C-alpha positions in Angstrom: -25.4 8.5 15.4 -25.7 4.7 15.1 -23.7 2.8 17.5 -22.0 -0.7 16.7 -24.1 -2.4 19.2 -27.3 -1.2 17.3 -26.2 -3.1 14.1 -28.4 -5.9 12.9 -27.1 -9.4 13.5 -25.5 -11.0 10.3 -28.0 -12.5 8.1 -26.6 -15.5 6.0 -28.0 -16.4 2.7 -30.5 -19.2 3.1 -29.0 -22.6 3.3 -25.4 -21.3 2.9 -22.6 -23.3 4.2 -24.8 -26.3 4.8 -24.1 -29.6 3.0 -27.2 -30.1 1.0 -27.2 -33.9 2.0 -27.5 -33.0 5.7 -30.9 -32.8 7.5 -32.1 -32.5 11.1 -32.7 -36.2 11.2 -29.5 -37.3 9.3 -31.3 -38.6 6.1 -30.3 -37.5 2.7 -32.1 -34.4 1.1 -32.3 -33.1 -2.4 -29.6 -30.4 -3.2 -30.9 -27.0 -2.0 -31.8 -24.2 -4.3 -28.7 -22.2 -3.5 -26.6 -25.3 -4.8 -28.7 -25.9 -7.9 -28.1 -22.4 -9.1 -24.2 -23.2 -9.2 -24.8 -26.5 -10.9 -25.3 -26.0 -14.6 -24.8 -28.1 -17.6 -21.5 -27.6 -19.7 -23.3 -26.4 -22.9 -24.9 -23.5 -20.9 -21.7 -22.8 -19.0 -19.3 -22.7 -22.2 -21.6 -22.0 -25.2 -24.1 -19.6 -23.7 -21.7 -17.5 -21.7 -20.8 -14.2 -23.4 -17.2 -13.7 -24.6 -17.4 -9.9 -23.9 -15.9 -8.6 -20.7 -18.9 -6.7 -19.0 -17.4 -4.0 -16.8 -18.5 -1.9 -13.7 -15.7 0.6 -14.5 -14.4 0.5 -18.2 -15.2 1.0 -21.8 -15.3 -1.7 -24.4 -11.9 -3.6 -24.1 -10.5 -1.1 -21.6 -11.7 -2.4 -18.3 -10.4 -1.7 -14.9 -13.3 -3.4 -12.9 -14.9 -6.4 -14.5 -18.2 -7.5 -13.2 -18.3 -10.4 -10.8 -14.4 -10.4 -10.7 -12.5 -8.8 -7.9 -10.7 -5.3 -8.2 -7.5 -4.8 -6.3 -6.3 -1.1 -5.8 -2.8 -1.4 -4.5 0.2 1.0 -3.7 2.3 2.3 -0.8 0.7 4.3 2.1 -0.4 7.8 1.3 -0.5 7.5 -2.5 -4.5 7.9 -2.6 -5.9 4.3 -2.7 -8.6 5.4 -0.3 -9.3 8.7 -2.3 -9.7 6.8 -5.6 -11.8 4.0 -4.2 -14.0 6.5 -2.4 -14.5 8.6 -5.7 -15.3 5.3 -7.5 -17.8 4.4 -4.7 -19.7 7.8 -5.0 -19.8 7.4 -8.9 -21.3 3.9 -8.5 -24.1 5.0 -6.1 -24.8 8.1 -8.3 -23.3 10.9 -6.3 -20.2 11.3 -8.2 -19.9 11.8 -12.0 -20.8 9.0 -14.5 -17.3 8.8 -15.7 -14.2 8.5 -13.5 -10.6 8.9 -14.8 -11.8 8.9 -18.2 -13.9 5.6 -18.0 -17.6 5.2 -17.5 -18.8 3.7 -14.2 -21.9 1.5 -13.8 -24.5 2.4 -11.3 -25.4 0.1 -8.4 -28.1 0.4 -5.7 -26.0 -0.2 -2.4 -22.4 -0.6 -1.4 -21.0 -1.9 1.7 -17.8 -0.1 2.7 -15.6 -1.8 5.4 -13.9 1.3 7.0 -11.2 -0.9 8.9 -8.1 1.1 8.5 -8.4 4.1 10.7 -12.3 4.8 10.3 -12.1 8.4 11.4 -9.5 9.1 8.7 -11.8 7.3 6.2 -14.6 9.5 7.2 -12.7 12.7 6.9 -11.6 11.7 3.5 -15.3 10.8 2.4 -16.4 14.2 3.8 -14.2 16.3 1.4 -16.3 14.7 -1.6 -19.9 15.1 -0.3 -22.4 17.8 1.3 -25.5 17.9 3.1 -27.5 17.7 0.0 -26.1 14.1 -0.5 -27.5 12.9 2.8 -30.5 11.0 1.4 -28.4 9.3 -1.2 -25.8 8.3 1.4 -28.4 6.9 3.8 -30.1 4.7 1.1 -27.2 3.5 -1.1 -23.9 3.5 1.2 -23.4 1.3 4.3 -20.4 1.5 6.4 -18.9 -1.1 8.7 -16.4 0.5 11.2 -13.3 -1.6 12.2 -12.3 -5.1 11.4 -14.9 -7.7 10.5 -16.5 -9.8 13.3 -14.2 -12.7 12.4 -10.8 -13.1 10.5 -11.7 -13.6 6.8 -9.2 -16.2 6.3 -10.9 -18.2 9.1 -14.4 -17.8 8.0 -15.1 -17.9 4.3 -18.6 -16.8 4.8 -17.9 -13.6 6.7 -17.9 -11.2 3.8 -20.8 -12.8 2.1 -22.7 -12.5 5.4 -21.9 -8.8 6.0 -23.0 -8.0 2.4 -26.4 -9.9 2.8 -27.0 -8.1 6.0 -26.4 -4.6 4.3 -28.2 -5.6 1.2 -25.2 -4.6 -0.9 -24.2 -5.8 -4.3 -20.6 -4.6 -3.7 -18.4 -4.8 -0.7 -15.1 -2.6 -0.2 -12.3 -3.9 1.9 -10.2 -0.8 3.2 -7.9 -2.4 3.8 -7.1 -5.9 3.5 -4.5 -6.2 6.2 -7.2 -5.2 8.6 -9.5 -8.2 7.4 -7.0 -11.1 7.8 -3.7 -11.7 9.7 -0.6 -13.3 8.2 -1.1 -12.3 4.4 2.3 -13.5 3.4 1.2 -17.1 4.5 0.0 -18.9 1.4 -2.6 -20.8 3.5 -3.9 -17.5 4.5 -3.8 -16.0 1.0 -5.6 -18.9 -0.3 -8.4 -18.5 2.3 -8.8 -14.9 1.7 -9.2 -15.6 -2.0 -11.8 -18.3 -1.2 -13.7 -15.8 1.0 -13.7 -13.4 -2.0 -14.5 -15.8 -4.5 -17.6 -16.9 -2.4 -18.9 -13.4 -2.6 -18.4 -13.3 -6.3 -20.0 -16.5 -7.1 -23.0 -15.3 -5.1 -23.3 -12.1 -7.1 -21.5 -9.8 -4.8 -18.6 -7.8 -6.4 -15.5 -6.9 -4.2 -13.1 -4.1 -4.3 -9.9 -4.6 -2.2 -7.5 -1.8 -1.0 -4.0 -3.3 -0.4 -0.3 -2.4 -0.1 2.7 -3.1 -2.1 6.0 -4.5 -0.8 8.4 -2.1 0.7 11.0 -2.7 -1.9 11.5 -0.1 -4.6 10.1 -2.1 -7.5 11.1 -4.7 -10.1 12.3 -2.5 -12.9 11.8 0.7 -15.0 13.8 3.0 -12.6 12.4 1.2 -9.5 8.8 1.5 -10.4 6.4 -1.5 -9.4 5.7 -3.2 -12.5 4.7 -6.8 -11.6 2.1 -8.7 -9.4 5.2 -9.7 -7.3 5.3 -5.9 -6.1 1.9 -6.6 -4.3 2.4 -7.4 -0.7 1.6 -11.0 0.5 1.0 -14.4 -0.8 0.5 -14.7 -4.7 -2.9 -16.4 -4.1 -4.3 -13.0 -3.0 -4.0 -11.6 -6.6 -4.2 -14.9 -8.2 -7.9 -14.7 -8.1 -8.3 -11.2 -8.9 -9.8 -10.2 -12.3 -7.9 -6.7 -12.2 -5.0 -5.3 -10.3 -4.0 -1.8 -10.3 -1.1 -0.2 -8.6 -0.9 3.5 -7.7 2.7 4.7 -7.8 4.1 7.7 -6.1 5.3 9.1 -2.8 2.9 9.8 0.1 1.3 13.1 -0.4 2.2 13.4 -4.0 -0.1 15.6 -6.3 0.6 13.7 -9.3 0.8 9.8 -9.1 0.6 7.1 -11.7 -1.8 4.2 -12.2 -0.4 1.0 -13.6 -2.6 -1.9 -14.8 -0.7 -4.9 -13.4 -3.4 -7.6 -14.0 -5.9 -7.1 -16.8 -9.2 -8.8 -17.8 -8.9 -7.4 -21.3 -6.6 -4.6 -22.7 -4.4 -2.9 -20.3 -5.5 0.6 -19.3 -2.8 3.3 -19.1 -0.4 3.9 -17.5 -2.4 7.0 -16.5 -1.0 10.0 -14.9 -3.3 11.2 -12.2 -3.6 14.5 -10.4 -5.0 14.6 -6.9 -6.6 17.6 -5.4 -6.0 16.8 -1.7 -8.1 19.6 -0.4 -11.3 18.8 -2.5 -10.8 15.0 -2.6 -11.0 15.0 -6.4 -8.7 12.9 -8.7 -8.6 13.6 -12.4 -6.3 12.7 -15.4 -3.4 15.2 -15.4 -3.7 17.9 -18.0 -0.7 16.6 -20.0 -2.4 13.1 -20.4 -2.4 12.1 -24.0 -5.6 11.1 -25.6 -4.6 8.8 -28.6 -7.7 9.5 -30.6 -7.4 13.5 -30.2 -3.8 13.3 -30.9 -4.1 11.1 -33.9 -6.7 13.5 -35.4 -4.4 16.4 -35.1 -1.8 14.8 -37.3 -1.4 15.7 -40.9 0.4 12.7 -42.3 0.3 8.9 -41.5 2.0 8.1 -38.1 3.6 5.1 -36.6 3.4 3.4 -33.2 6.9 5.1 -32.4 5.4 8.5 -33.1 2.5 8.1 -30.5 5.0 6.3 -28.2 7.2 9.4 -28.1 4.2 11.3 -26.6 4.0 8.8 -23.7 7.5 9.1 -22.8 8.7 11.7 -20.2 9.9 15.1 -21.7 13.4 14.9 -23.0 13.5 11.0 -22.9 13.3 8.5 -25.8 10.3 6.2 -26.0 10.9 2.9 -24.5 9.8 -0.5 -25.5 6.9 -0.3 -23.1 5.6 3.0 -24.6 5.7 1.5 -28.0 3.8 -1.5 -27.1 1.2 0.7 -25.3 1.0 2.9 -28.5 0.4 -0.1 -30.8 -2.4 -1.3 -28.6 -4.1 2.0 -28.4 -3.9 2.5 -32.2 -5.0 -1.1 -32.9 -7.9 -0.5 -30.5 -9.0 2.7 -32.4 -8.7 0.6 -35.6 -11.0 -2.0 -34.4 -13.4 0.6 -33.1 -13.5 2.2 -36.5 -11.7 5.4 -35.4 -8.5 4.9 -37.3 -7.4 3.4 -40.4 -4.2 1.1 -40.5 -2.0 0.4 -43.4 0.1 -2.7 -42.9 3.9 -2.4 -43.3 6.3 -5.1 -44.3 8.9 -7.0 -42.4 12.5 -6.4 -42.4 14.8 -7.8 -44.9 17.7 -6.3 -47.1 15.4 -3.3 -47.5 14.8 -3.1 -43.8 11.0 -3.1 -44.0 8.3 -0.6 -43.5 6.4 0.0 -40.3 2.6 -0.1 -39.9 1.0 3.3 -40.2 -2.4 4.8 -39.0 -4.5 7.8 -40.2 -7.7 8.9 -38.4 -10.9 7.6 -39.9 -13.1 10.2 -41.4 -15.8 11.5 -39.2 -19.4 11.5 -40.5 -19.7 15.2 -40.9 -16.4 15.1 -43.1 -18.5 13.1 -45.7 -21.6 15.5 -45.4 -19.1 18.4 -46.2 -17.8 16.6 -49.2 -21.3 15.9 -50.6 -22.2 19.6 -49.9 -19.4 20.8 -52.1 -19.9 18.4 -54.9 
């Protein structure tokens, strides 16, 4: 087994961290290549940049992990943050399925996983999900760093990028953030951690962060955490994140809820997730509603309120958040050409008429009509 003393020294990117105007003899130099790559003209930056949201874990406008933007997976201890992150990692390197929790995952060549929070437990968790037949892929595509980084991330903005460069990794996973930097409630520390993460992103290294929520019960909806304020630490930590998801539940729960607290595009979920703790497999719960499949089973035009009632707990009336989610889902299906929307009318003396939706005809339905003519 490889020992910590056998690890190679950290290899920093060429010229990184050096002022391009410095030289050994003190004279001015031309800017280095690494600096030139980040200095581009305004037209190229603004007009030539795609307006789409490229994703590493997502589909169209539903994106949980945007490319070159940090993903935070947060929650209280024991709700399955590490379990979910590990399954995502295995999908990314080609060992796990191409879709995870209903959304496609983009493949990558190599990931660096910082196993900082109880490395032995992290190893045992991973071991549930793989077997000896995966050895070659694990050797080639997954690199593990045991324990805290060589320096506090808040005190050295280059340490994460240096570790990723040493490992030859395109993504670095921090499990968990509390072990990478001390004093996370301090805004100066939070800003410094964000700087270290942004340094990775701007140099083409993606970042996944596992982090905790506050100990208070939550900001609303029966005590459920609903806001970024429910994530532990300085606001500067999540300020630089592209996506923040929070896993809600009690330690050891089989069924937990994924809430999308910060979104790069449309919100995903909330999703009800079922953990198989023995196999280390997480899946969408059997009663999870697929809005498209549900819509296709209806025999009359439906409103957002109809679908919202499917999102509510059994025996409860749909809440405003359920109705807003249903309207987002139905409008998304309409934009994708999978549903047909009929605009309603605003209120007045007649009370108004709500928007309604029908499923769009599938290609084979047109074929059947033509065959019967």
